[in-house]
N, C-alpha and C positions, 0 to 999 in steps of 0.2 A: 324750681327750674333754674339752671345755671345761667350766669350772665351771658355766656357765649351762645347758649341756646336761645335766650330771649332776643339777642341781637339777630340771630339767624332767622327766627320767626318773623321779626320785624322786617328784615330784608325780603323774606319770601312774600310777606303781605304787600310790600311796596311793589315787588315785581309782578305779583298777580294782579294788583290794581292797575299796573301799567298795561298789562295784556288786555284786561277787561275793558279799559277805557279805549284802547286802540281799536277794538273790534265791536264796540257797542254803538250802532248807528243812532239809536234813539236816546243816547245820554249826552249830556253836555261835556265837551272836551275839557279835561283838566291838564294843565301844563305840568309835565314831569321833566325835571332837569336831567341833563346828561349825567350829572354826578349821582343822582338818585338811582338811575338805571345801572350805572357802573357799580354802585354799592351793592345792589341786589344781585347782580351777576357774580360779583366777587364772593359774596356770602354763600351763594348756592354752590359755586365751584369749590369753595373751601370745605363744604360738607360732602363733596363728592357727587353732587347733582348737576345735571346740565340745565340750561335755561329753556324757557318756552315749552313748546309741545313735547320736545324730546325729554325734558325734565319730568313732565306729568306722566308720560308713557313709561319712563324708567321707574318712577315711584310706584305706579300702578303694578307693573310687572313684578317688581321687587316684593311688594306686599302680598300679591297673589301667590308667589312662589313660597313665601314663608308662612302663609296662612293669614287671612285677613282677621283683624280683631272684630269683636262684636260690633255690628252696625256698619262694617266696612263695605259690605255689598252695596249699600245704598249711599255710600259717601260720594261726594262730588270730586271732580279732579282736584279742586283747590284743597279740599279736606284731606284727600289722599297724600298731598304734599306734606301736610303736618303729621299725618300718621306715620309716614316714612321717617320723618325726623325723630319722632318719639321712639320708634323702634331702633333707630341708629344709636340714640343715647342709651337705651336699655341694653343693647348689645355691648356697648362700650363699658357700661357698669358691670355687666356679667363677666367680660374678659378681665376686668380689674379684680373682681372677686376671685376668679380662678387663679390669677397670678398670686394673690395674697394667700390663698389656701395652699398652693404649691410651696410657697416660701415657709408656711407654718409646718407643712409635712416634712420638708427637708430639715428644718430646725429640730423637730422632735426626733427624727431618725438619727440626727447627728449626736443627740444627747442620750438617747436610750436605745437599748438593743433587746428589750424584753417587755412583756406585759403580764400583769397579774389579774386574774379573773375574779370579779366580785360576785358572779353567779355563773352557773353552767351555760355554755354557749354551743350552738350548732355551728359546725364548720362547713362553709360553702366552697364549692369549686370555683365560683366567681363571686362577684360582689353582691351577695344576697339573693341569688336566683336559684342555683342548683345545689341541693343538699348533697354533701359528699358522703354522708353516712357516718361521719365521725362527730363526736362531741368532746368538749374539754370541760372537766368538772370545775366547780367553784373552788377558788383558792389555789388552783394550779398556775404555773408560770410557763409561758411559751416564748419562744424567740420571736422578736419583731423583725420581719424581713422587709416589709414595704407598706406603704399606705396608698389607698386608691385616690384618684384625683379629687374626690369630694371630701375626703378626710373622715368619712363615716365608716369605712371598712379597713381593717388591718389584715395584711397578709402575714400569717404566723406559721411557724413549724413547731410541732409538738410530737414527741415520741417518733414514730416512723411515718407520720403524715403531715401534710400542710394544707393550708386553705385560708379563706377569709372568715373573720369573725367580726361581730359588731363592735365598733369602738366604744359604744355606750357601756359595755360591761368590763372595759379594760382600764387599768391604771398602769401607765408606763413605769418600768423599773429597770434597774441594772441586772441583767441576767446572771452575772457572775456571783451575785449575792445568794442565788438559789441553786446554781449549778451543782450537781452531785447530791442534791437532796431529793426527798420524795415529791417535792412540789413540781418537779419537772418529769415525773414518771407517771404512767397510767397505773390504775389499781392492779391490773394484771401483771405489770412489771414489778410492782412492789411485792405482790404475793409470790412471784417466782423467786425474787431475791431472798425473801424471808424463808421460803421453804428450803432453799439451797443452804442458807446459813443455819437453819434450825431443822436439819434432817434427823436430829436425835429424837428420842421419845418424849412425849409430854411429861412435864413435871421436872425438867432439868433445873428449874430455879426454886423448887420447893424446899422450905426449911421448917424446922420445928418451931412452934409458937403456941403460946397459951392464949386464953380468952382475954387476959389482961393486956397482952400485946396487941390483940385485935382492937380492943377498946382504945388503946393509946393511939393507934393509927387513925381510927375514926375521929378522935378528938383533935388530932393534928390536922386532919383534913378540913375540919370546920374553920380552922384558923386561916385557911386560904380563900374563904368566901369573899367574892368581890375582886379577886386578882384578875387583871385584864387578860384577855386571850392574845397570845402572840404565837404565830406558827413557828415551830421549832424551839420555843422557849421552855425553860425549866428553872424558873426562879420566881420570887415573889413580885418582881416587877413585871412579869409577863410569862405565861406558860400555855402550852397546848395540852391536849388531854393525856397523852402518855407521859409528857413531862411532869404533869401533876402527880400521877400515880408513882412515877419513878422517885420523885422527891419524898412522897409519903413513906415509902419503904426504906429509902436511903437514910432517913432520919434515925432509923433503928438498925442500921448496919446491914440492910438487905439490898443487894445490888440487882437492879432490873435494867434491861436495855431500853433505850428511847425508841419507842415504836409500838403500835398496838399489836401487830402480828407477832413481834418478838416476845411481848409479854404474854400473849395468848399461848404460844408454844412453850413458854417457860413455866406456865402454871399447870395445875392438875384440874382437868375438867370436872365440873360439878353441875348438877341440874338446877333449874331455877328454884325448885322446891327445897334444895339442900343449902341454899345460900346462907352464909353467916357474915356478920359485920367484918369488914376487912377484905372480903373476896373481891375479885375484879369482875366487872360486867362489861361485855363487849357488844358492839352494835354494827349493823350493816353487813351485807354479804361478803364484802371484801375486807372485813376487819378494819373498818375505818374509824372507829371511835371506842374509847374505853373510859370507865369511871370506877369508883370504889363504892361498894355496897355498904350502907350504914345501918341497915335494919329497917323493918317496917315497910318494906317495899320501896324504899328510897335509896338514891345514890347521889354522890357528889361527883361532879365532872366539870371540866373546862369547856364550856360552850362558847359559841362565837361571841356572846355578850359578856363572857367572863366566867369565873368559877361560881357555880350555883348548885342548889339541891333540886333534884328532879324525881319524878315517880316512874317506876318501872311499869306501872299499870296505866299510864297515860296512853292514849291511842297511838301517838307518834312513836314513843320509845318501845311500847309493846310490839308495834308493827315492824320495828327495825331491830329487834333483839336478836343477837347471834348466839350468845352463850356466855358461860361464866367460868372463871378459873380460880383456883385456890393456891396461894403461895404459902400461907401459914397452916401447917398440919399439926394437930395436937398429938 
């Protein structure tokens, strides 16, 4: 309890004692100086309370209007005085917390104009109550428009819609670093752009290649194991999935575009049963991931945890398998 509140409580106690002594016929009279009374009156006035009966009535009315705390129904008039003081301090602390949160919100908005999502998020029309029917996928970047008063909800815009998403899944970023990339587009927008750019027939990127070249690409792929995942990356310091396959083929003079859909349309479709080492394998209905087949039902790809070997027959990858494409044709 603060020193000010302690002093106030002491003043209230003195004042209540004064009233009790004044009206108690069966109690011995205790002398209270004019200074004691003046101190109690001043302390109550400083807290916004009147003295005497008016003070007790105001405290009682105030507590009943805001909702009595547990046990308040049975509290005496004296006890209600103290309950009122406790609530006043709590309200003051709440207002201070709100001011601090507002300052933090303004500072964040001044520094950042975008957020990157660590996981998929539902978009709400308001702060967490009404589902707008939209979602934003993990890894996407949205524009940061505003922050609600609690700091728990961010107002963002993404593609053609806007709304509130939970701050818990967001990392503030500079939007300009991602503007113009697939990170700020929906999968439907990515597919539409790709189909427009690759309206040619499948196999536009196919080249002649032997089994030795296939083996060389697979061996080179193993050298990337452990490379960290970086969205948009295409180097040994960090790479995404299509950046990895692009590097594997570029090592042997074969140029592929950076992008899963672009590589899918550039390759010659093959069935899962026709796969050969060096072929590309694609996942998700929107062509959202690619890896290179290495034989034995396995493929190497740039996962969120880095470049690893995975099995096509695992429940996850088998369930999300889209198709395969061949770049090297004997």
